[in-house]
BAFI-369558 format. One line per 2 residues: number of its first residue (from 1); for each residue x, z, y of C-alpha. Coordinates in nm, 3 decimals. Each point is the difference from the previous one (the first is absolute). Layout:
NUM = X:Z:Y  ... $
//
This chain:
1 = 1.083:3.300:-1.307  -0.382:-0.043:0.087 $
3 = -0.241:-0.014:-0.295  -0.147:-0.343:-0.037 $
5 = -0.365:0.106:0.006  0.013:0.300:0.246 $
7 = -0.243:-0.039:0.222  0.113:0.004:0.384 $
9 = -0.180:0.166:0.284  -0.070:-0.199:0.330 $
11 = -0.120:0.170:0.315  -0.126:-0.231:0.290 $
13 = 0.041:0.168:0.298  -0.281:-0.106:0.195 $
15 = -0.352:0.061:0.208  -0.283:0.036:-0.294 $
17 = -0.411:-0.003:-0.001  -0.174:0.197:0.114 $
19 = 0.216:-0.141:0.363  -0.156:-0.293:0.113 $
21 = 0.238:-0.261:0.037  0.111:-0.313:-0.208 $
23 = 0.358:0.137:-0.077  -0.230:0.307:-0.211 $
25 = -0.153:-0.292:-0.162  0.263:-0.203:-0.088 $
27 = 0.185:0.290:-0.148  -0.294:0.089:-0.161 $
29 = -0.053:-0.274:-0.162  0.376:-0.075:-0.121 $
31 = 0.026:0.366:-0.143  -0.318:-0.039:-0.210 $
33 = 0.123:-0.307:-0.142  0.347:0.099:-0.095 $
35 = -0.189:0.344:-0.140  -0.130:-0.255:-0.283 $
37 = 0.326:-0.101:-0.131  0.297:0.166:-0.231 $
39 = 0.320:0.126:0.117  -0.070:0.039:0.297 $
41 = -0.207:0.315:0.211  -0.099:-0.002:0.315 $
43 = -0.087:0.261:0.232  -0.073:0.049:0.403 $
45 = 0.165:0.190:0.225  -0.265:-0.001:0.329 $
47 = 0.071:-0.012:0.328  -0.235:0.262:0.173 $
49 = -0.126:0.074:0.324  -0.324:0.149:-0.050 $
51 = -0.153:-0.150:-0.299  -0.022:0.187:-0.338 $
53 = 0.056:-0.119:-0.355  -0.105:0.110:-0.338 $
55 = 0.072:-0.359:-0.161  0.224:0.022:-0.294 $
57 = 0.231:-0.252:0.068  0.137:0.216:0.325 $
59 = 0.229:0.230:-0.126  0.180:0.097:0.337 $
61 = -0.060:-0.017:0.377  0.215:-0.094:0.290 $
63 = -0.136:0.116:0.332  0.026:-0.261:0.236 $
65 = 0.131:0.140:0.327  0.187:0.287:-0.170 $
67 = 0.381:-0.113:-0.001  0.081:0.298:-0.237 $
69 = -0.258:-0.126:-0.243  0.199:-0.329:-0.067 $
71 = 0.289:0.230:-0.076  -0.235:0.147:-0.296 $
73 = -0.115:-0.277:-0.061  0.337:-0.156:-0.126 $
75 = 0.056:0.300:-0.193  -0.332:-0.006:-0.182 $
77 = 0.078:-0.352:-0.115  0.362:0.054:-0.116 $
79 = -0.122:0.254:-0.221  -0.308:-0.152:-0.125 $
81 = 0.021:-0.422:0.005  0.216:-0.264:-0.115 $
83 = -0.036:-0.219:0.255  -0.228:0.001:0.340 $
85 = -0.206:-0.283:0.193  0.001:0.052:0.388 $
87 = -0.316:-0.235:0.126  0.172:-0.048:0.297 $
89 = -0.250:-0.027:0.384  0.190:0.083:0.279 $
91 = -0.364:0.204:0.136  -0.030:0.256:-0.353 $
93 = 0.316:0.207:0.044  0.109:0.262:0.289 $
95 = 0.246:-0.068:0.257  0.075:-0.289:0.231 $
97 = -0.115:-0.315:-0.156  -0.006:0.208:-0.354 $
99 = 0.402:0.053:-0.010  -0.102:0.373:-0.157 $
101 = -0.049:-0.170:-0.333  0.415:-0.053:0.075 $
103 = 0.036:0.345:-0.069  -0.150:-0.010:-0.373 $
105 = 0.192:-0.337:-0.110  0.352:0.149:0.087 $
107 = -0.088:0.283:-0.189  -0.144:-0.160:-0.307 $
109 = 0.272:-0.033:-0.349  -0.280:-0.210:-0.161 $
111 = -0.056:-0.404:0.029  -0.208:-0.093:0.263 $
113 = -0.224:-0.354:0.099  -0.107:-0.078:0.323 $
115 = -0.328:-0.187:0.002  -0.043:-0.158:0.368 $
117 = -0.359:0.029:0.157  0.134:-0.146:0.311 $
119 = 0.302:-0.224:0.091  0.040:-0.039:0.396 $
121 = 0.191:-0.347:0.086  0.070:0.264:0.391 $
123 = 0.026:0.346:-0.117  0.098:0.250:0.240 $
125 = 0.355:0.144:-0.027  -0.187:0.292:-0.201 $
127 = -0.201:-0.217:-0.206  0.265:-0.231:-0.086 $
129 = 0.285:0.359:-0.092  -0.319:0.115:-0.240 $
131 = -0.032:-0.271:-0.201  0.326:-0.082:0.010 $
133 = 0.158:0.328:-0.120  -0.296:0.052:-0.286 $
135 = 0.109:-0.347:-0.131  0.375:0.117:-0.001 $
137 = -0.069:0.290:-0.174  -0.239:-0.155:-0.247 $
139 = 0.016:-0.146:-0.351  -0.205:-0.286:0.080 $
141 = -0.240:-0.087:0.272  -0.356:-0.249:-0.075 $
143 = -0.163:-0.173:0.258  -0.344:-0.163:-0.077 $
145 = 0.071:-0.312:0.194  0.287:-0.242:-0.104 $
147 = 0.056:-0.095:0.381  0.085:0.369:0.074 $
149 = 0.311:-0.018:-0.247  0.234:-0.202:0.271 $
151 = -0.128:0.250:0.265  0.051:0.281:-0.205 $
153 = 0.341:-0.124:-0.043  0.101:-0.149:0.306 $
155 = -0.155:0.230:0.227  0.011:0.362:-0.208 $
157 = 0.326:-0.143:-0.102  -0.167:0.137:-0.428 $
159 = 0.261:-0.167:-0.223  -0.165:-0.285:-0.172 $
161 = 0.023:0.068:-0.333  -0.194:0.374:0.069 $
163 = -0.310:-0.221:0.108  -0.285:-0.048:-0.247 $
165 = -0.346:-0.216:0.056  -0.269:0.135:-0.142 $
167 = -0.396:-0.129:0.138  -0.249:0.225:0.083 $
169 = -0.222:0.083:-0.265  -0.356:-0.122:0.031 $
171 = -0.284:0.178:-0.252  -0.157:-0.194:-0.257 $
173 = -0.398:0.051:-0.109  -0.263:-0.191:-0.121 $
175 = -0.271:-0.097:0.232  -0.284:-0.177:0.029 $
177 = -0.030:-0.369:0.115  0.011:-0.043:0.337 $
179 = -0.372:-0.112:0.057  -0.102:0.321:-0.138 $
181 = 0.184:0.199:0.161  -0.111:-0.144:0.336 $
183 = -0.400:0.045:-0.106  0.104:0.348:-0.114 $
185 = 0.124:0.127:0.377  -0.295:-0.192:0.156 $
187 = 0.212:-0.297:0.074  -0.136:-0.318:-0.173 $
189 = 0.068:-0.324:0.144  0.262:0.146:0.277 $
191 = 0.339:-0.130:0.031  0.173:0.341:-0.012 $
193 = 0.325:0.084:0.187  0.169:0.346:-0.051 $
195 = 0.275:0.184:0.116  0.073:0.376:-0.138 $
197 = 0.248:0.306:0.072  0.007:0.243:0.260 $
199 = -0.089:-0.134:0.351  0.264:0.040:0.300 $
201 = 0.057:-0.207:0.286  0.273:-0.183:-0.191 $
203 = -0.202:-0.148:-0.261  -0.136:-0.292:0.289 $
205 = -0.355:0.033:-0.137  -0.121:-0.070:0.383 $
207 = 0.112:-0.376:-0.035  -0.203:-0.012:-0.351 $
209 = -0.304:0.091:0.117  0.050:-0.282:0.314 $
211 = 0.098:-0.234:-0.292  -0.327:0.071:-0.199 $
213 = -0.206:-0.029:0.347  0.159:-0.343:0.001 $
215 = -0.098:-0.089:-0.334  -0.311:0.134:-0.023 $
217 = -0.139:-0.304:0.205  0.055:-0.259:-0.271 $
219 = -0.104:0.300:-0.304  -0.212:0.224:0.114 $
221 = -0.043:0.149:-0.340  0.377:0.133:0.060 $
223 = 0.044:0.381:-0.059  0.349:0.179:0.087 $
225 = 0.042:0.325:-0.163  0.240:0.263:0.149 $
227 = 0.060:0.230:-0.279  0.222:0.348:0.050 $
229 = 0.025:0.288:0.249  0.170:0.094:0.285 $
231 = 0.332:0.044:-0.054  0.016:0.364:-0.008 $
233 = 0.289:0.023:0.238  -0.206:-0.250:0.263 $
235 = -0.284:0.216:-0.023  0.181:0.311:0.110 $
237 = 0.168:-0.134:0.322  -0.320:-0.215:0.098 $
239 = -0.303:0.125:-0.226  -0.181:-0.329:-0.129 $
241 = 0.033:-0.199:0.369  0.172:-0.329:-0.164 $
243 = -0.252:-0.035:-0.255  -0.246:0.026:0.228 $
245 = 0.146:-0.233:0.183  -0.036:-0.261:-0.267 $
247 = -0.389:0.102:-0.007  -0.011:-0.052:0.364 $
249 = 0.178:-0.342:-0.032  -0.243:-0.076:-0.284 $
251 = -0.299:0.035:0.184  0.176:-0.159:0.324 $
253 = 0.038:-0.330:-0.183  -0.326:-0.021:-0.139 $
255 = 0.115:0.047:-0.382  -0.059:0.374:-0.095 $
257 = -0.283:-0.137:-0.275  0.333:-0.201:-0.122 $
259 = 0.217:0.333:0.004  -0.034:0.303:-0.246 $
261 = 0.202:0.323:0.016  0.027:0.153:-0.264 $
263 = 0.183:0.336:0.090  0.128:0.173:-0.289 $
265 = 0.314:0.050:-0.217  -0.038:-0.282:-0.269 $
267 = 0.042:0.092:-0.380  0.201:-0.243:-0.148 $
269 = -0.284:-0.112:-0.208  -0.221:-0.058:0.300 $
271 = 0.338:-0.166:0.196  -0.008:-0.252:-0.295 $
273 = -0.401:-0.058:-0.058  0.049:-0.105:0.362 $
275 = 0.270:-0.178:0.016  -0.176:-0.235:-0.325 $
277 = -0.273:-0.048:0.219  0.204:-0.151:0.300 $
279 = 0.033:-0.355:0.075  0.287:0.079:0.205 $
281 = 0.195:0.294:0.069  0.193:0.041:0.369 $
283 = 0.281:0.171:0.117  0.028:-0.085:0.359 $
285 = 0.297:0.269:0.059  0.191:0.052:0.331 $
287 = 0.318:0.023:-0.120  0.254:-0.263:-0.111 $
289 = 0.180:0.290:-0.167  -0.202:0.089:-0.247 $
291 = 0.171:-0.019:-0.331  -0.255:0.103:-0.264 $
293 = -0.372:0.000:0.036  -0.168:0.162:-0.290 $
295 = -0.303:-0.126:0.141  0.084:-0.331:-0.060 $
297 = 0.156:0.069:-0.331  -0.331:0.102:-0.137 $
299 = -0.135:-0.303:0.140  0.228:-0.222:-0.199 $
301 = -0.052:0.198:-0.308  -0.411:-0.077:0.019 $
303 = 0.112:-0.406:0.057  -0.178:0.041:0.323 $
305 = 0.109:-0.289:0.313  0.191:0.196:0.216 $
307 = 0.003:-0.103:0.411  0.222:0.240:0.213 $
309 = 0.299:-0.039:0.277  0.304:-0.066:-0.113 $
311 = 0.195:0.311:-0.050  0.269:0.001:-0.226 $
313 = -0.178:0.095:-0.291  -0.261:-0.199:0.050 $
315 = 0.244:-0.291:0.068  0.169:0.051:-0.343 $
317 = -0.358:0.072:-0.251  -0.184:-0.295:0.196 $
319 = 0.225:-0.248:-0.064  -0.010:-0.305:-0.222 $
321 = -0.413:-0.056:0.058  -0.121:0.364:-0.088 $
323 = -0.119:0.067:0.363  -0.026:-0.087:0.331 $
325 = 0.240:0.092:0.328  -0.165:0.046:0.323 $
327 = 0.142:0.102:0.340  0.070:0.360:0.117 $
329 = -0.250:0.134:0.257  -0.227:-0.347:-0.060 $
331 = -0.374:0.022:-0.044  -0.014:-0.426:0.015 $
333 = 0.313:0.013:-0.257  -0.189:0.214:-0.228 $
335 = -0.347:-0.155:-0.007  0.164:-0.323:-0.057 $
337 = 0.165:0.121:-0.328  -0.349:0.174:-0.072 $
339 = -0.157:-0.309:0.099  0.194:-0.209:-0.252 $
341 = -0.055:0.198:-0.274  -0.396:0.023:-0.010 $
343 = 0.010:-0.373:0.086  0.181:-0.114:-0.333 $
345 = -0.125:0.189:-0.297  0.241:-0.233:-0.214 $
347 = 0.304:0.111:0.163  -0.105:0.384:0.042 $
349 = 0.012:-0.031:-0.375  0.325:-0.110:0.000 $
351 = 0.111:0.279:0.189  -0.160:0.237:-0.210 $
353 = 0.171:-0.150:-0.305  0.350:0.096:0.154 $
355 = -0.093:0.286:0.172  -0.065:0.146:-0.360 $
357 = 0.289:-0.157:-0.192  0.246:0.214:0.213 $
359 = -0.230:0.292:0.000  -0.031:0.042:-0.336 $
361 = 0.358:0.017:0.003  -0.059:0.327:0.218 $
363 = -0.169:0.209:-0.259  0.107:0.359:0.011 $
365 = 0.031:0.005:-0.353  0.272:-0.291:0.043 $
367 = 0.133:0.182:0.340  0.007:0.360:-0.159 $
369 = 0.248:-0.177:-0.307  0.219:-0.106:0.245 $
371 = 0.020:0.323:0.173  0.094:0.190:-0.323 $
373 = 0.214:-0.273:-0.148  0.208:0.057:0.321 $
375 = 0.017:0.357:0.003  0.067:0.038:-0.396 $
377 = 0.301:-0.224:0.089  0.111:0.201:0.252 $
379 = -0.030:0.311:-0.199  0.154:-0.153:-0.325 $
381 = 0.222:-0.280:0.098  0.095:-0.044:-0.337 $
383 = -0.389:-0.120:-0.105  0.063:-0.293:0.277 $
385 = 0.266:-0.149:-0.228  -0.201:0.055:-0.295 $
387 = -0.322:-0.191:0.191  0.236:-0.286:0.059 $
389 = 0.110:-0.048:-0.313  -0.293:0.092:-0.197 $
391 = -0.275:-0.137:0.206  -0.316:0.061:-0.231 $
393 = 0.048:0.413:0.052  -0.231:0.049:0.324 $
395 = -0.158:0.311:0.111  -0.329:0.103:-0.158 $
397 = -0.270:0.156:0.148  -0.171:0.245:-0.201 $
399 = -0.305:-0.209:-0.161  0.282:-0.227:-0.130 $
401 = -0.008:-0.285:0.232  0.298:-0.148:0.120 $
403 = 0.081:0.037:0.388  0.297:-0.168:0.069 $
405 = 0.065:-0.377:0.015 $
//
């Protein structure tokens, strides 16, 4: 029988900083928050390519393209942790469509959870097989978008009772008022639009620049901040060709003074600061398929008005008047949305309040509590029954704060 107060060990299989990708940042934030709790001790199995790791959370490494490493990692997990969380993204695992991860999953003797970061409506046969088989072998499958639940059940054949919705987490930190932040960054009396993340052609930033050129005719004080480095994979294959094309476009359209490129991998503190000084957050992504966007989630957490193309996650998060949806690859549509926000400060404030109300429910504290509760209920089934009959029992952080609700 499992002792009621025994610390349970949970490992997260994912990329991890210093690797520069959204999945690594997601896992770092989640692990750091779970580490504050009692009853669970998180660790990381880092998917490595060329990175070196010295972080104390990283207790094991999986070599991305080495098939044998997947077998050895399964053996390590069986001997060292009580439950594994696989952060699933096709591109971070070896083999066709990341199929090597199945070698690991088939050899696990411990329960495991799959967190889906990409859920495709039209997967290739191999993509379908990989996620379907992972779901079949897993104990639970987490999705960060409720709209993905029927897709995972219908297209991938994952049992409905395995599917769990837990939102994407967002950081919380105290910042100065928007006008103060603008003044600190040389943006006093400017209307600020921003986009952040690793830059790649899939982000559709060129349509954002074209939209700004149309709006700037009426708002000369408009500034568009394009925040982030070029995606490492894009830089490796084509250098800075895409970024330079954006710089050239701004100049050709006569708005180079309205566009600022912040070419660096931003810290979380910098991201939150830039979001808080923004009037509009823009995601002009090109693909309808995008099931989750960490950048959009962050903007929700900061209570910003969001203008976005209608990819799946944006449609779900921006319903109910929480933002504005523009057409794909349509600068006129994006410009019309931006202009309507800037022209109506009262409506802008209403949208900010609606966005912030949802964003507050997505704090990493709340999200981590949901993951911890899910994990504990899997590892200790008796506890689930206790929680239902005694709802006052909850996960407690190490500083004594009640975490679950």
